[in-house]
N, C-alpha and C positions, 0 to 999 in steps of 0.2 A: 577923421580922414578915411577915405575909402580904401578898399583893398587894391593892391597892385595887380596888373595883368598876370604877372607870374604866379601870384597867390591864387588868383581865380583859375588859371590853367592847372595848377597843382591840385586844387580842389576837384576840378572836373576829372583829372587823370585818376585821382584816388577813388572817385565815385564810379568811374568805368571799371577800374580794377575790382572794386567790391562786387560789381554785377557780373563780371566775366570769370572770376576765379571759380574753380570747382571744389566740391567737398571731397574730403579724403576717400570715402567709400564709393565714389562714383565708378561705375563699370567702364566708363570711357577713358579713365585715366591712362590705361596702357596705350591707347591710340595716341593720346596727346604726348606721352613720353616718347613714343617711337617717332612721332612727328618732330618733336623738339630736337632729337638727336640728328636729324637731317641737317641742322645748322651747326652741329658740333664739329670740333676739330677733325676727328677721324673721317667723318663723312665728307667734309669739305676737302680734305686732303686727297681723298680718293677721287672725288668729282673733278678736281682741278689737276691732280697729279697723274692719275692713270692715263688720261688722254694725251699727256706729254709724251708717252711712249709710242703713240701712233704717229704716223707720218702725215704729210699733206695738210689740208685745211683744218682738220681736227686738232692737230698739234698747235697750229697758230691760234685757234680759239682758246685752247687750254693755256697758252702763254698769256693771252689777254686776261683770262680769268685769274691767273696767279698774280699778275700785276695789279688788277683791280682789288683783289682780296688783300694783298699786302698794303696797298695805299689806304684803302678804306679802314683797315684795322689799325693802321698807324693813327689815323684820325680818331677812331673810336677810343683807343687807349689814351691819347692825348686829352680827349674830352673827359673820359672816366676819371683820370688822375687830377683834373682841374675842377670839374663840377662837383664831384664827391657826393652824388645823390645816393643815399642809402637804399638798399633793396626794400621792397614792400614788406617782407617778412624776414624774421631771423632764419638762419640756415636750418635750424631744427624744424621749423614750420613749413619749409619749402617741400614741394612734392618731387623735386629732382635735385641733383647735386648742383650747388651754386659755385661757379668758377672763381668768383672774387666777391668782395663786399660792395662793389659799386654797381649801380643800376643803369645809369644814363651814359651813353645809349646802349642798346642791346647788341652785343657782338654776334649772337646767333642770328638775329634778324638781319644784321648787316651781311654776314657771310652768305646766308641763303639767298638774299636778294641780289648780291653781287654776282654770284654764280648764275642765277636765273636770268638776269638781264644780259649778261655777256653771251650766254648760249641762246637766248631768245633773239638777240640781234643777229647772230650767225645763222640760226635755224628758225625763221619766223613761223613756220608751221607748228612748232612746239612752244611758241611764246606763251599762249594762254595757260596751258598746264604747268609750265615752269613757274610763272608768276603766281599762280594760285597756290602751288606747293610752297613757294617762298613766303607768301602771305600767311599761310597756315602755320609755318614754322614760327613766325613772329607772334601770331595769335596764341600758339601753344605756350609761349613764354609767359603770357599773361594768365592763361588758364591754369598753369601750374604754379602760379604765385611767386615768380621770380623777377618779374618786370612789370612796370606800369605801362599802359598803352602808349603813352608819349615816348617812353624809352624805345619801344619797338618802332614806332613811326619815325623817330629821329634816325635810328639805325638804318631803316629802309631808305630814307631820303639820302643819307650819306652814301649808301651803296649805289643808288641810281645816279646821283650827281657824279660820283667818282667814275662810274662806268661810262657815262656820257662823255665826260671830259677825256678820259683815256682813249676811248674808241674814236673820238673826233680827232685826236692827235696822231693816231696810227694810220 
């Protein structure tokens, strides 16, 4: 009997992961670590929370961002707790701190893309750099050995779909 589509996708995901991860002595590791932190809780809280203190349109955009992050992360946590995909490396082998033991989908990739899409929709002139940075955050998770590419892609899709739905309802 042939392999299932999920088994083939998993094999491709693992092959991409093997090609995209970096070696420990790489000089560029610091850049990828800094990039990955842009999708972390502290940075996302600042990017979504500080603009709440502003008035006018920026406050409205920040409220949309907070809603999109909250909903997309509820989806991420629901999936993580049900899919239970193990991370590609054990915690000792990862090049950054690992927030939990589950890999699918990537919370960092979701957060970064959720913020990027909301602010890109509000400020179209900034759309390209915002989305590029969000994509780099996702890629950094693979480069640093804590997610498979499919985990990142799934997180980014969750963020985009959540944002589109929320923004269309508002």
